[in-house]
TIKENU-482101 format. One record per residue (C-alpha): z, y, x. Coordinates in nm, 2 decimals. Each point is the difference from the previous one (the first is absolute). Layout:
BEGIN
      z      y      x
      Z      Y      X
...
This chain:
BEGIN
      z      y      x
   2.34   0.01  -1.43
   0.07   0.07   0.38
  -0.14   0.23   0.23
  -0.27  -0.23   0.10
  -0.14  -0.07  -0.32
  -0.09   0.36  -0.05
  -0.34   0.08   0.03
  -0.14   0.27   0.25
  -0.01   0.28  -0.34
   0.30  -0.15  -0.16
   0.20   0.03   0.35
  -0.19   0.38   0.05
   0.12   0.12  -0.32
   0.36  -0.16   0.08
  -0.01   0.22   0.29
  -0.09   0.29  -0.17
   0.29  -0.04  -0.25
   0.23  -0.04   0.25
   0.09  -0.36  -0.13
   0.01  -0.17   0.31
  -0.05   0.19   0.37
  -0.32  -0.10   0.25
   0.28  -0.17   0.21
   0.13  -0.18  -0.24
  -0.30  -0.13  -0.10
  -0.13   0.00   0.35
   0.27  -0.26   0.09
  -0.03  -0.28  -0.32
  -0.36   0.01   0.21
   0.13  -0.07   0.33
   0.26  -0.24  -0.17
  -0.32  -0.20  -0.14
  -0.21   0.01   0.31
   0.31  -0.14   0.21
   0.05  -0.27  -0.25
  -0.36  -0.10  -0.06
  -0.18   0.08   0.25
   0.10  -0.27   0.25
  -0.15  -0.26  -0.27
  -0.32   0.20  -0.12
  -0.11   0.16   0.31
  -0.12   0.33  -0.13
   0.07   0.25   0.27
  -0.04  -0.03   0.32
   0.25   0.29   0.11
   0.25   0.13  -0.23
   0.07   0.37   0.09
   0.35   0.02  -0.16
   0.19   0.30   0.16
  -0.33   0.17  -0.06
  -0.06  -0.04  -0.32
   0.39   0.14  -0.08
  -0.06   0.30   0.20
  -0.29   0.07  -0.24
   0.17  -0.11  -0.29
   0.31   0.25   0.08
  -0.28   0.29   0.06
  -0.14  -0.11  -0.32
   0.36   0.09  -0.19
   0.00   0.26   0.19
  -0.31   0.13  -0.13
   0.11  -0.08  -0.37
   0.31   0.20   0.06
  -0.22   0.32   0.15
  -0.24  -0.05  -0.29
  -0.31  -0.05   0.18
  -0.04  -0.38   0.01
  -0.38  -0.13   0.05
  -0.18  -0.21  -0.22
   0.06  -0.35   0.18
   0.39   0.14   0.04
   0.24  -0.34   0.10
  -0.23  -0.24  -0.09
   0.04  -0.27   0.22
  -0.35  -0.13   0.10
  -0.13  -0.24   0.22
  -0.29   0.05   0.25
  -0.25  -0.24   0.10
   0.02  -0.02   0.36
  -0.41   0.07   0.10
   0.12   0.37  -0.09
   0.11   0.15   0.32
   0.37   0.15  -0.04
   0.14   0.26   0.30
   0.27  -0.14   0.17
   0.01  -0.35  -0.18
  -0.21  -0.32   0.12
  -0.36  -0.05  -0.15
  -0.11  -0.36   0.03
  -0.32  -0.06  -0.23
   0.24  -0.35  -0.03
  -0.17  -0.08   0.35
   0.13  -0.10   0.37
  -0.24   0.23   0.17
   0.20   0.30  -0.13
   0.34  -0.12  -0.05
   0.15   0.25   0.25
  -0.20   0.29  -0.11
   0.23   0.30  -0.14
  -0.25   0.28  -0.11
   0.08   0.39   0.03
  -0.18   0.07  -0.29
   0.03  -0.05  -0.38
  -0.31  -0.10  -0.18
  -0.13   0.25  -0.25
   0.08  -0.26  -0.33
   0.34  -0.07   0.10
   0.09   0.41   0.14
  -0.11   0.09  -0.35
   0.26  -0.24  -0.18
   0.23   0.12   0.25
  -0.07   0.34  -0.07
   0.09  -0.10  -0.38
   0.33  -0.09   0.08
  -0.06  -0.38   0.00
   0.23  -0.20   0.19
  -0.14  -0.23   0.28
   0.17  -0.36  -0.04
  -0.20  -0.21   0.28
  -0.34  -0.07   0.06
  -0.12  -0.28  -0.20
  -0.15  -0.39   0.12
  -0.39  -0.06   0.00
  -0.29  -0.20   0.12
  -0.09   0.11   0.34
  -0.20   0.30   0.02
  -0.06  -0.08  -0.37
  -0.18  -0.30   0.05
   0.10  -0.20  -0.28
   0.05  -0.12  -0.37
   0.32  -0.16   0.01
   0.21   0.18   0.22
   0.02  -0.31   0.24
  -0.12   0.16   0.32
   0.27   0.27   0.13
   0.11  -0.09   0.29
   0.37   0.08  -0.10
  -0.01  -0.28  -0.26
  -0.17  -0.07  -0.35
   0.12   0.18  -0.34
   0.17  -0.22  -0.29
  -0.13   0.11  -0.30
   0.30   0.04  -0.25
  -0.15  -0.16  -0.28
   0.05  -0.36  -0.09
  -0.21  -0.29  -0.14
   0.15  -0.15  -0.30
  -0.04  -0.38   0.05
   0.03   0.03   0.42
   0.25   0.23   0.04
   0.06  -0.11   0.37
  -0.35   0.15   0.12
  -0.02   0.32   0.17
  -0.31   0.17  -0.10
  -0.14   0.30   0.18
   0.03   0.39  -0.14
  -0.43   0.03   0.06
  -0.09   0.24   0.26
   0.01   0.20   0.25
   0.22   0.23  -0.23
   0.20  -0.31  -0.01
   0.32   0.09   0.11
  -0.02   0.39  -0.19
  -0.06  -0.25  -0.34
   0.31  -0.22   0.07
   0.18   0.26   0.08
  -0.01   0.16  -0.34
  -0.05  -0.28  -0.20
   0.31  -0.11   0.15
   0.21   0.32  -0.08
   0.00   0.10   0.34
  -0.14   0.34  -0.02
  -0.14   0.20  -0.31
  -0.38   0.03   0.15
  -0.19  -0.07   0.37
  -0.30   0.12   0.15
  -0.26  -0.26   0.06
  -0.37   0.00   0.11
  -0.32  -0.14  -0.18
  -0.32  -0.12   0.21
  -0.14  -0.26  -0.25
   0.31  -0.04  -0.21
   0.36   0.05   0.18
   0.13   0.19  -0.22
  -0.10  -0.16  -0.37
   0.01  -0.39   0.08
   0.34   0.01   0.16
   0.10   0.24  -0.33
  -0.16  -0.30  -0.23
   0.21  -0.29   0.23
   0.32   0.22  -0.05
  -0.01   0.13  -0.34
   0.00   0.36   0.09
  -0.26   0.29  -0.04
  -0.23   0.09   0.34
  -0.31   0.27   0.01
  -0.21   0.02   0.25
  -0.11   0.40  -0.06
  -0.37   0.11   0.08
  -0.10  -0.03   0.38
   0.06   0.32   0.12
   0.31   0.08  -0.24
   0.27  -0.06   0.25
  -0.03   0.07   0.39
  -0.06  -0.26   0.19
   0.19   0.21   0.29
   0.29  -0.19   0.19
  -0.14  -0.35  -0.21
  -0.06  -0.28   0.29
  -0.38  -0.05  -0.12
  -0.13  -0.33  -0.07
  -0.33   0.08  -0.19
  -0.08   0.35   0.07
  -0.23   0.07  -0.31
   0.20  -0.20  -0.22
   0.38   0.05   0.05
   0.22   0.24  -0.28
   0.32   0.02  -0.03
   0.16  -0.06  -0.33
   0.35  -0.08  -0.16
   0.15  -0.28  -0.12
   0.29   0.05  -0.31
   0.18  -0.20  -0.29
  -0.22   0.17  -0.22
  -0.37   0.25  -0.08
   0.21   0.31  -0.03
   0.24  -0.04   0.30
  -0.34  -0.07   0.22
  -0.14   0.32  -0.15
   0.33   0.21   0.12
  -0.06  -0.14   0.34
  -0.41   0.01   0.02
   0.04   0.40  -0.11
   0.25   0.08   0.30
  -0.20  -0.28   0.25
  -0.35   0.15  -0.11
  -0.16   0.34   0.16
  -0.26   0.11   0.26
   0.07  -0.04   0.39
  -0.23   0.19   0.24
   0.11  -0.24   0.24
  -0.18  -0.26  -0.18
  -0.35   0.07  -0.04
  -0.08  -0.25  -0.28
   0.31   0.22  -0.18
  -0.18   0.14  -0.33
   0.12   0.37  -0.05
   0.04  -0.07  -0.36
   0.29   0.10  -0.27
   0.28  -0.29  -0.06
   0.04  -0.03  -0.38
   0.34  -0.04  -0.20
  -0.01  -0.35   0.01
   0.33  -0.06  -0.19
  -0.16   0.22  -0.30
  -0.32  -0.25   0.02
   0.24  -0.30  -0.10
   0.07   0.16  -0.32
  -0.40   0.10  -0.11
  -0.09  -0.33  -0.20
  -0.35  -0.16   0.03
  -0.09   0.07  -0.35
  -0.36   0.06   0.02
  -0.03  -0.14   0.35
  -0.29  -0.25   0.11
   0.11  -0.29   0.16
  -0.25  -0.19   0.22
   0.03  -0.39   0.05
  -0.22  -0.11   0.25
  -0.16  -0.31  -0.04
  -0.06  -0.13   0.37
   0.46  -0.03   0.00
  -0.04  -0.34  -0.19
   0.04  -0.17   0.32
  -0.04  -0.35   0.03
   0.27  -0.20  -0.06
   0.25   0.26  -0.10
   0.30  -0.15  -0.20
   0.00   0.04  -0.33
   0.32   0.18  -0.06
  -0.17   0.29   0.24
  -0.31   0.03  -0.25
   0.29   0.00  -0.28
   0.18   0.32   0.16
  -0.35   0.21   0.06
  -0.07  -0.10  -0.36
   0.34   0.12  -0.08
   0.00   0.31   0.16
  -0.37   0.11  -0.15
   0.17  -0.09  -0.34
   0.32   0.23   0.07
  -0.22   0.29   0.10
  -0.24  -0.05  -0.29
   0.30   0.02  -0.24
   0.12   0.29   0.17
  -0.31   0.16  -0.04
  -0.24  -0.09   0.22
  -0.37  -0.09   0.00
  -0.12  -0.35   0.24
  -0.34  -0.03   0.14
  -0.15  -0.27   0.16
  -0.12   0.17   0.33
  -0.15  -0.20   0.30
   0.07   0.07   0.41
  -0.27  -0.26   0.15
   0.10   0.07   0.37
   0.32  -0.14  -0.10
  -0.06  -0.35   0.11
  -0.07   0.17   0.37
   0.34   0.20   0.06
   0.15  -0.29   0.18
  -0.25  -0.05   0.22
  -0.08   0.36   0.08
   0.38   0.09   0.01
   0.03  -0.26   0.29
  -0.24   0.13   0.19
   0.06   0.34  -0.05
   0.38  -0.05   0.04
   0.02  -0.19   0.32
  -0.30   0.22   0.16
   0.24   0.28  -0.02
   0.31  -0.18   0.08
  -0.12  -0.12   0.35
  -0.11   0.39   0.05
   0.34   0.16  -0.07
   0.25  -0.27   0.16
  -0.21   0.03   0.33
   0.25   0.24   0.07
   0.27  -0.23   0.03
  -0.04  -0.05   0.38
   0.31   0.00   0.14
  -0.07   0.33   0.18
   0.11   0.30  -0.22
   0.29  -0.21  -0.25
   0.14  -0.25  -0.14
   0.02  -0.37   0.14
  -0.08  -0.03   0.39
  -0.04  -0.31   0.17
   0.03  -0.01   0.41
  -0.36  -0.10   0.15
  -0.19   0.00   0.34
  -0.27   0.24  -0.15
  -0.11   0.22  -0.30
  -0.24  -0.30  -0.12
   0.34  -0.25   0.02
   0.18   0.30  -0.16
  -0.21   0.00  -0.29
  -0.02  -0.36  -0.10
   0.35  -0.09   0.09
   0.13   0.32  -0.23
  -0.29  -0.09  -0.30
   0.09  -0.39   0.04
   0.39   0.04   0.00
  -0.01   0.29  -0.29
  -0.24  -0.09  -0.27
   0.07  -0.30  -0.19
  -0.25  -0.22  -0.12
  -0.11   0.18  -0.30
  -0.09   0.32   0.18
  -0.14  -0.15   0.23
  -0.28  -0.18  -0.22
  -0.09   0.31  -0.12
  -0.04   0.15   0.30
  -0.23  -0.25   0.11
  -0.21  -0.01  -0.31
  -0.01   0.38   0.01
  -0.12   0.00   0.33
  -0.26  -0.26  -0.05
  -0.15   0.19  -0.32
  -0.01   0.30   0.18
  -0.17  -0.13   0.34
  -0.37   0.06   0.14
  -0.23  -0.17  -0.23
   0.24  -0.11  -0.25
   0.08   0.33  -0.11
  -0.28   0.07  -0.21
   0.05  -0.35  -0.14
   0.33   0.08  -0.13
   0.16   0.31   0.02
  -0.29   0.21  -0.09
  -0.10  -0.23  -0.32
   0.37   0.00  -0.09
  -0.01   0.39  -0.03
  -0.30  -0.03  -0.21
   0.16  -0.20  -0.20
   0.33   0.20  -0.06
  -0.25   0.28  -0.08
  -0.13  -0.26  -0.28
   0.37  -0.04  -0.11
   0.08   0.34  -0.06
  -0.32   0.05  -0.16
   0.13  -0.25  -0.23
   0.36   0.18  -0.11
  -0.24   0.31   0.02
  -0.25  -0.10  -0.29
   0.30  -0.20  -0.18
   0.19   0.33  -0.04
  -0.31   0.20  -0.15
   0.13  -0.22  -0.32
   0.36  -0.08   0.03
   0.30   0.22   0.09
   0.22  -0.29   0.20
  -0.09  -0.37   0.09
   0.29  -0.28  -0.08
   0.00  -0.33   0.19
   0.29  -0.27   0.13
   0.15   0.14   0.32
  -0.03  -0.38   0.17
  -0.13  -0.31  -0.05
   0.35  -0.20  -0.01
   0.38   0.12  -0.02
   0.21  -0.04   0.30
  -0.07  -0.33   0.20
   0.27  -0.19   0.21
   0.01   0.05   0.34
  -0.21  -0.29   0.21
  -0.22  -0.01  -0.30
  -0.38   0.09   0.12
   0.13   0.12   0.28
  -0.26  -0.18   0.21
  -0.30   0.08  -0.16
  -0.04   0.37   0.15
  -0.32   0.02  -0.25
   0.24  -0.12  -0.34
   0.26   0.30   0.10
  -0.32   0.23   0.07
  -0.05  -0.05  -0.39
   0.34   0.11  -0.12
  -0.23   0.36   0.06
  -0.26  -0.13  -0.27
   0.09   0.27  -0.25
   0.16   0.33   0.22
  -0.32  -0.03   0.25
  -0.24   0.15  -0.19
   0.18   0.34  -0.13
   0.11   0.04   0.42
  -0.35  -0.06   0.09
  -0.09   0.29  -0.24
   0.30   0.20   0.09
   0.12   0.07  -0.38
   0.35  -0.01  -0.13
   0.13  -0.35  -0.13
   0.39  -0.03  -0.13
   0.15  -0.34  -0.06
   0.22  -0.02  -0.31
   0.19  -0.33  -0.08
  -0.10  -0.17  -0.35
   0.17  -0.27   0.00
   0.14  -0.35   0.12
  -0.19  -0.31   0.07
   0.10  -0.37  -0.11
   0.28  -0.03   0.28
   0.11   0.33  -0.06
  -0.17   0.20   0.30
  -0.15   0.36  -0.10
  -0.33   0.07  -0.04
  -0.22   0.36   0.07
  -0.25   0.15  -0.21
  -0.21   0.25   0.20
  -0.07   0.36  -0.10
  -0.31   0.13   0.19
  -0.14   0.38  -0.04
  -0.20   0.28   0.11
   0.01   0.18   0.38
   0.30   0.18  -0.05
   0.04  -0.05  -0.35
   0.38  -0.18   0.03
   0.13   0.20  -0.31
  -0.26  -0.24  -0.17
   0.16  -0.30   0.18
   0.33   0.10  -0.05
  -0.04   0.06  -0.40
  -0.16  -0.29  -0.01
   0.24  -0.25   0.20
   0.32   0.16  -0.20
  -0.19  -0.09  -0.34
   0.00  -0.37   0.13
   0.34   0.06   0.10
   0.12   0.13  -0.31
  -0.15  -0.28  -0.20
   0.12  -0.32   0.22
   0.35   0.10   0.06
   0.03  -0.20   0.28
   0.39  -0.02   0.06
  -0.01  -0.27   0.19
   0.18   0.00   0.38
  -0.05  -0.23   0.27
   0.30  -0.27   0.05
   0.11   0.12   0.32
   0.10   0.39  -0.01
   0.25   0.21   0.08
   0.30  -0.02  -0.22
  -0.05  -0.37  -0.15
   0.20  -0.15   0.23
  -0.28  -0.18   0.14
């Protein structure tokens, strides 16, 4: 086993036992990035020298005996998190020259605990996308391959595609990600790794480039459930600089992974049996329920009747908030600035040049639904439906401790497939959006492979601020599934 084959918690134990140094671990991952990133395009910016400096500092901390809980562990930071002194693009030309003078709370927490930043992971522009095809810095390639069509280049999912691909390909031990409508869970499913969207308010949004402020939430992706638990414990916590950050204790998520599920009631939402869903996804869902019953849980049918309105509601609320948030990118204060004759021309030229097609589409949708005469008909009504979606989850959690659903309606698709139809692309989020609208935690864990040998994920949804139960259920599925498959393209296999 090479150093890049270790999981994050295995690497943590190896560092503590002094079996290898953080410098050695970091160099192994930097070598993997150098070999594979030209193909996968998982990183926009690689911070090799900074990583080496941080690794040396971690080794010195181990020698002194005061190393932090994540000391010496090389991770990727999604390029949506502001990083002091390191370019932060949000996958967009309009932020291409932006170098933040401050550190986001989440990335700062990870650095405080000793993590080593390898670089900034690629992503859909401003987190708007389900394929990582909208990045101004090029598409990310999924390291997995179809058995029957190995020439096809698959998408890693989005918007956190670079984060997920880097972890799956063994370029990083873990990565930060964000989830607005499924952007942690869907890429995790497509890339055969674990990822959790915590409860809205669990992780600070301060220093994260905003997409839709009432939905955006940071979380980790990693190769195992326990790895995600270790990362989330450092990422989470109250932050007075974020008015939506909730002041509540951060539990020991790793301990919850060993808790088991005996006596838990697992809900099965009947509305998630979508029309046209591939039979193998339904089969895996039933297998996941069987695994939980075998582990001592009880499964109960529940109803989330407003689920069918989830996507339509999301694609009113999220674009409305994005049109407001993206108004600040005007060529005046920071980022790209296109020369112009007057102020109006400056705005028009800068935004036309700086924003990609998908971002423009969502800004237009959002501006329309917020405009006079349409606000009540669209945005206000969507907010009312959103309240009903939350009530569905609240009612269900009176009867059950967690829900189990598929993560996505398909395995990873090829670049070019579904791309000419925005509605088809938006349907990728059909299973993940409701939990985002309700603000409840959701986690994807790999459960098996489809007929083409591509990973499929199962989604665990929990009560607000009960990530511990989510981790317990996800870990039980992980143990039962025994998912040990690896992508075709990864560090150390000569691909």
